[in-house]
C-alpha positions in Angstrom: -205.8 207.7 -51.7 -203.8 209.2 -54.5 -200.3 208.5 -53.1 -197.7 211.1 -52.6 -198.7 214.6 -53.9 -196.7 217.7 -54.7 -198.1 220.6 -52.6 -198.4 224.3 -53.3 -196.3 225.1 -50.2 -194.3 223.2 -47.6 -196.1 221.3 -44.9 -195.4 218.7 -42.2 -197.7 216.0 -40.9 -201.3 215.5 -42.1 -202.9 218.2 -44.2 -206.2 218.5 -46.1 -205.7 219.4 -49.7 -207.8 220.3 -52.7 -207.4 219.4 -56.4 -209.8 220.7 -59.0 -211.5 218.1 -61.2 -209.8 219.4 -64.3 -206.4 219.1 -62.6 -206.6 215.3 -62.6 -205.9 212.9 -65.5 -206.6 209.1 -65.7 -204.0 206.7 -66.9 -203.4 202.9 -66.8 -202.8 201.8 -63.2 -199.3 200.5 -62.1 -199.1 197.2 -60.4 -198.1 198.7 -57.0 -199.8 202.2 -57.2 -203.2 203.4 -56.1 -206.0 202.8 -58.5 -209.8 203.3 -58.7 -212.8 202.1 -60.7 -214.8 204.4 -62.9 -218.3 204.3 -61.6 -220.0 206.9 -63.9 -219.3 209.0 -67.0 -221.3 212.0 -68.2 -220.6 213.1 -71.7 -221.2 216.8 -72.3 -219.9 217.2 -75.9 -216.7 219.2 -75.4 -215.9 217.5 -72.1 -216.7 214.6 -69.8 -217.2 214.2 -66.1 -216.0 211.0 -64.5 -216.8 209.7 -61.0 -214.0 207.3 -59.8 -214.2 205.2 -56.7 -210.8 205.2 -54.9 -210.2 203.7 -51.5 -213.8 204.3 -50.3 -214.0 207.8 -51.7 -215.5 209.3 -54.8 -213.2 211.5 -56.9 -214.6 213.7 -59.7 -212.5 214.2 -62.9 -213.3 216.5 -65.7 -211.6 215.8 -69.0 -211.9 216.4 -72.8 -214.7 214.9 -74.8 -212.7 212.3 -76.5 -211.2 210.6 -73.4 -211.4 206.8 -74.0 -212.0 205.5 -70.5 -215.3 203.7 -69.8 -217.4 202.8 -66.8 -215.8 199.8 -65.1 -212.3 200.6 -66.2 -209.6 200.6 -63.5 -207.5 203.7 -63.6 -204.7 205.6 -61.8 -205.3 209.3 -61.1 -202.4 211.7 -61.7 -202.5 215.4 -60.7 -201.3 217.9 -63.3 -200.6 220.6 -60.7 -199.6 220.8 -57.1 -202.4 220.2 -54.6 -203.6 223.3 -52.6 -203.4 223.0 -48.9 -206.8 223.8 -47.4 -206.1 222.9 -43.7 -202.8 222.6 -41.9 -202.4 222.1 -38.1 -199.4 224.4 -37.9 -201.2 227.4 -39.2 -204.3 227.2 -37.0 -206.1 224.7 -39.3 -206.6 227.1 -42.2 -204.8 227.8 -45.4 -202.8 231.0 -45.7 
């Protein structure tokens, strides 16, 4: 859904990862990269919560209050930090 991600530790095969809403930023989509559509925006004064539909899933992003994106915009999502592995088949299915 978000393309290749940096991970907090080494892994092989499929893994379940977690990214916090404030660890994601929105940017203009590339022609060949994954993109989603902003479905909702909740302004909270000092920050905003966005709900972005990407490949059949909803991703929540929390950003500063002056973020310019609007409902209906197409955006690419970029993680600011490595994703945390939550489940990995080689360690019994649980994160260490």
